[in-house]
C-alpha positions in Angstrom: -7.3 1.6 8.5 -4.7 2.8 5.6 -5.8 6.2 3.7 -4.8 4.6 0.3 -7.0 3.5 -2.0 -6.7 -0.3 -2.7 -8.4 -1.0 -6.4 -7.9 -4.6 -7.6 -7.1 -5.9 -11.3 -8.3 -8.9 -12.8 -6.8 -10.2 -16.3 -8.1 -13.1 -18.0 -6.8 -13.7 -21.5 -9.4 -12.5 -24.4 -12.4 -12.3 -21.3 -11.7 -9.5 -18.8 -8.9 -7.1 -18.4 -9.1 -4.4 -15.4 -6.5 -2.2 -15.6 -4.9 1.4 -14.5 -4.8 3.8 -17.6 -2.8 6.1 -15.8 -1.6 7.6 -12.3 1.7 6.8 -9.9 0.8 4.0 -7.4 2.3 4.0 -4.6 2.0 -0.1 -3.9 1.2 -3.1 -6.0 0.7 -6.9 -4.6 0.6 -9.5 -6.7 -2.3 -12.1 -4.4 -2.6 -14.6 -8.1 -1.4 -15.2 -11.4 -4.5 -13.8 -12.3 -5.4 -10.8 -9.5 -3.6 -7.9 -8.2 -3.8 -5.0 -6.0 -2.4 -1.5 -6.1 -2.9 1.2 -4.4 -2.7 5.0 -4.4 -2.0 8.4 -1.8 -4.6 10.4 -1.2 -5.5 13.3 -3.5 -4.0 10.8 -6.3 -5.9 10.9 -9.9 -6.3 7.8 -11.7 -8.4 6.3 -14.5 -9.5 2.2 -14.7 -10.3 0.6 -17.7 -12.8 -1.7 -17.1 -13.6 -4.4 -20.3 -15.0 -7.6 -20.5 -16.0 -10.3 -23.9 -17.6 -13.7 -24.2 -18.0 -15.5 -27.6 -18.8 -12.4 -30.4 -16.7 -10.3 -29.0 -16.6 -7.0 -26.8 -20.1 -6.7 -24.1 -18.3 -3.9 -21.8 -15.9 -1.0 -22.4 -15.9 1.7 -19.7 
């Protein structure tokens, strides 16, 4: 099993955006047109941003 921290990112235009704000990735794999998985070395510092909306605007931003 790998020591890497894996983060799955999802992007659906205008609905859901999961992104990395900062940090150095050591690997990136595109799973499909909407999803990708990035990996970070042990001890790395990174920021994960989660945003979603509905027909009325933003419902979640962390």
